[in-house]
N, C-alpha and C positions, 0 to 999 in steps of 0.2 A: 204210330210215333199218335202221342196227345200233344196238341198243338194249340197255342192260341193265338187268335188272332185280335188286336186291339188297333188304336188309332196312334201316328203318330206328331199329330197337329193338333186345330182345335173341334173335331169331330165332324161331322158326313164326309171320311175319306174314301166315302166308298165301300164300308166293310160289309154291308149287307152282299155287293155283289160276289166280293172275294170268299166271303163264309159260306154264301149257295153254292162255288164252286169247290172249294174242297169238302164240305159234309159230302162231298159222293162219293169219296173212299174213307169215312173216318162211319160210326157207327153210331156214334149220340153227340150233339151239340148242347151245352149248357151255357147258361147266359148266367153271369157271375156277379153284375151291379147294374144299378140304375133302374129306372124307371118308363113309364108310358111317354117321358120328355125324351127318349131316344124314337128316331125313327131309318128303320134300316130299308131298303127300294132293291128289288130286285127284278128284273124285266126278262121272262121269256116270253120268245117269241113275241108276239103284239100283247101278250098282255101286261101289266104293270102291278108289282103287288107291294105292300107297304106295310109293315110289322112295326113294331108299337115295344109289345112283352114279349112273345112268342118268336122264338129263332126261326128266320127262314130258313132254315133247313126241311120244317116241317114239310116244305113243297116240295120235297123227294118220299114219296110213297114209305118205303121201307125203314127210315132212317127215325131216330127217337129223339126226342127234346125235350130237355129240361130248363126249367127258371129256378135257378139257384138261390139259396137262404141270402143270399148279399142283395139282391132285386128286392125292390118297393114294389109293390103289387096293388095297385086299383082293378077290386074285384068286378066290377063295373065296364071299365074299360075291357080289362081281357076277356068278360063274356061279350064283350058286341063285336072284337077282333073273332073271338070263335066262331060265332055266328056266318061272321063275314068270310070265314073260312068254309064252312058249310056251304054255305050260295055258291061258294064256286066251285062245290064238289071235293074239300079236300078232307078226305080222314082226320077227325082230329079223336080218335078214344084217347080212354085213359093211357094202352101201351102205346102209345106214340107220343104222347104230351105229360110230366113229373113234374109236381110243381112241392116247392121245398114247402114241408109242413113248418118250420122257422123263418119262410120269412116274413116281412113285416107288410101291414096292411094300410093301406091309404083309405082315409076318411074325409069324411066332407068337412071338418073341422080345418084339417090337413090344406085342402086347396082354397077357401075361402084366406085361411090366417097367412099365405103365401101370399097372394095378392096383394091381401091389406099391407103384409111386410113391406112389397117393394114399393107402393103409394105413399108407405112411410119416408123412403127411403128420399134423402137429397142426389148419394151420388147411384144409381140404376145399376142392379146388377145384371138386367135382362131375363129372369126368371122365366120359363114356361106355363106358371102359374099351376103345375098340376099336381103340388102339394109334394113333390118329392122331398125338399128340403126339410119344411117340418118333421115329416113321415121321419127322416133317417133324425133327426133330435129327438123327438118321441123314442127312438130306439136307444142309441145313447142314452137318455135318461132317465130310461128304463120304465117308462111307462107305456108302450111301444104293445098294439093287440097285434097279435100274430096269425098265420094262414090255419095253424090247427086248434088256435081260439073260437074259430068261427063255426068250428063244430062241437062247442062245449057249453050248451046256454046261460051255467053257471058262470064261468070263467068268463064267458063275452060281457056278463048282465055286470060282474064285480069289476072287470077292469071297464069296461065302457063307461060306468057309474062314477067309477072317478074320475075319469079323465075330462068328462063330461063337467062334472066340478069343479073343477081347477079351468078347463078352458073357454067356459060360459062365463065365468066372472071376468077374466082377461078381453072376452070378445065385448061384455057389456063396459066394462069401468076402464078400460083402455082402447076401446075402437067404436065404441057407444053403438054398438050391432045388438041386434038380438039373440039369444042364447038359442042354443042346438037342442032339440024336442028328445027326450032317451028312448019314446017308444018309437020313434017312427026310423032312426036308427038301428035299434036291435032287432028288430022285426026285419030290414031290409038286410042288415049283412048277415043274420042268421039264415038267409034263403042264396046269399049267396055262398055261404059254407057249405050247404044243401046240394045247390047244383056243380061246385067244384069238387066237390067230397073225394068220387074217383080219384082225380088226378092228385090228390093231396099225400105228400109221403115223405118219409126219410130221402132227402134225394144227395146226402153225402154218404150212403149207408148204398145206397142204388149205385151209384158213379164208381165207388172204389170196388164194389162186387165185378162189378163190368171189368173195367180195369185189371182185376185178379184174370179175370176169366180170358185177358188179351183183346177184348175189345178196344176200340180206338175213340179217344173225346176228342172233340174240338171245342174249344171254349171262346163264348165270345163277350167281348167287353163291348158296351155302347159309350158314347161321347168318343173323346179323345184324350192324351196324355196330358195336354195343358188346359183341359176342364178337369184332372185330378184336383180330389180336394186338399193334397200336400203339395204336389208337382206342379200344380197349372199355376196357371195368371191369376193367383188369389189378391181379393174374393172374389172376381171374372169368373167364378169355376162352377161343376157340378157339387153333387154332396154328397161322393162316394171315393171308392179308388176306382178308378178305369185303365192303372196300367197293369202291366201284367201283373205285378205284387199282389191285385187283389184278388186272382183270382182262387188261391186258397183258403184266404178268408170267406169270399162268397161263395164259393161253393163245397168246402172243406174235405176236398182233394191237396194231399201236399204238395209240395213245389218240387218233391223229391222223382214226382209220378208225370212230370212235365217234362218233354223233350222238345219242343222247340215253341220259338215265339216268332211270329208275324208280324212283320206291323205295314200297314197299310197308308199310303202319304196319296192327295193327290199329286198332278204334275206343278201346281201352282197353288197358293195356300188359300182358304175360307175360314169365317168362325160368323160367328150368329152373335147378334145383342152389344151385349156393351162390353170395355177391357183395351190394351192395348196391340195393337198390330203393325207392326214397326213396318212389314214391305207393302198394306194397302195402296192399291192404284189412285192412280186419279179417278174425278168419278168417269168421265168418256169411258175409259179402258176398264174399266169397274161396269158400267152397264153393259158392253159386248159380251165379255166373258161370263159374267151374269145369265145371258140371254140364252147362249151357245149352250153351257153346259148348262140349263136350268138350274141356277143356285138358288133353292128357294126352298126352305126348310119343310123335312117331308111329315114331322110330326104338328109345327106352327106355320107354315107358309112364308115363313116371315123371310123375305131376301136375305140372302147371306153377303157378307162385307166380301170383297176378291182382292190378292196381292200376287206378288211376286213369291216363287219357293224362298224357303228361309232357312238354308241348309243347319243356321245358330241353332235354331228351333228341332230340326228335324233330327241334327247331332244329341243333342242335350236327350229326345225323344228315345234313342239308338240305346244308350249309354242305360236308363233306368228300368229300359224293360227288358233289354239286356237282347235285341232283337238280334234275331241269327237270320234270318231273309226280307229283304223290305218286297211291296210290293206297289207301285207306281199306276193307281189310278187316273182317268180323263189325259192321259197325254193328247188325244184328239183334238182337243177342247184349245191346245195352240197351234193347230193347224196350218190357221192364218196369218200366224203375226210372224214379221220380219224381224224380228230379234226381240230373242229372249234374255230375262234378268235372273239371274240368281244370288240373293244373297248371304256372303261371303264372310260379312264382319259388322261391327256395327261401332259408330263413332261416338262417342258421348263426353263431351269438355275438351274435345281436343285430342283424347283417349281412344286409341283401337281397342275394341272389347269381340274375343273370339271366345267367349263360352258365354252360355245364356245366362242373366242375371235376374236374381229373384227378387230385385229390390222393383217395387213395378211403377215408382217414380225415374228408375233408370228408363226401364226399358220403354214408357210413355212419351220418352224425349230423347230416344237415339236414334239416330238417322243411318241406315244400313247403309253398306258398302255394298255395291252387284259388282259382279263378272256377266258380262255381255254378251251372248252368243246367237248364233245364227239360227233362224228359223229354217223350217223344211216347206213353209206356205203350200203342201200337198194332204189330200183327204188320206188317211194311214187308216179306216173304220176297216176295209177290206183285207188288210195285214194279215197273217196269221203266224210268223217267224220274223223274228229278231232281225234276220241277214234280209228281208224283204224292205225293212221301214229305213226310208230315205237317210242319206247322208246324215245329214246337222239332227236328225231323230236319236237317231245311232250315236251321235257325237253328245248330245243333252242326257243319253241315258247312261252314257263310260260315265261321263266330269258329275252329275247326281251321285254313278255309285266312289267314288274314287275320293271323292270329298268327304262324304259321309262311313268310309271306311264298311262299306256292308255289303252283301251280295244283292243286287235285282233281278228275281226271279219273275215276279209277275208284273206285265204292263198291260194296263189294263185301255183299250183301246176302241170305245163305243159303249152304252148302255146295257148291252144285251148277253145273254148269256156267256154265249162264243165269242163276242169281241172281245179275244184277251189273249196275248201273247203269253205262252210261257217257255222259260229258257231252260 
């Protein structure tokens, strides 16, 4: 089967671990959107691996990983990631890693512009400052530079000169910044092209041929549904389509070739940066859960905001993704709680709302309606069968399954690869 794994909250749901587990039984893992603003963490034994661009399936020696055309690539960050893997004795040959020739490239002016735009805003978005948004903007306005361009000095020269003519004027006149020198960037990015040449190919052709040959593909999303550029809590979102619908545009694999969509959700809710968060904890509980769940961004290190599970949020994500199965991650983080709440509705100006509101002002001012359940107050990380979970932990999972009307197949009960229950 060809499977999509995505997040059904605001990212950081534990997709990296889930993808690592599922990749054992698939041939290829393909990333379809985002950039090095993402962070997927996998713990194998006592070793912790953090991935930003390369799919975490690279840890499995015989597997092939693809960075699709929907991803925006910072070549410098990618080369650092490759070097870190080599230092850890992980083979990353061109047979095992494929990079889309038509993926767009993040340049120095994208990173600087990202920070400058954020600094000028009255209402901060909470960007990671990696240049992701400005790079996608150039892609849409048809002045982007692609990975294939790094292999052609003539094309790169023409495109870069054009871009710097416009960008430098903006930097000088709007932001009072100095210009970017053409020569330095041109030489730097030609060098990146030489170092990455062997990995760059037509990944849409590669993936479709593999599927025709009955190979199985795992499609990996970054961020989460409510950071999607169209369906997220706009403008506090990322710059790409993180929902399952982004797979075809981000890889060139048609929707008819996708068999299953698994959504990862935490047993509670987190988000990084600004934006509405109806079920956010009070300060005391937020600190406790943040500490136990190690809720700090894998990319930025920023502390994550934490709150109760929001079924209104997740049910909407299940709908727009066409979710066939759910994975509940970090259930063990709730081990010590006497009472656990689940948001089952919102109240706004005296009315009860049962569907996720697209109006940002409404979402910012709703009051959550909670269903309270008893906690289990026992450690569960050593358990490997659903039947062995404490009674109240099983009740919590059953309640989520019922209210979300979707099968929960995977239950993560720790950070390590083997700390998972598969029903």
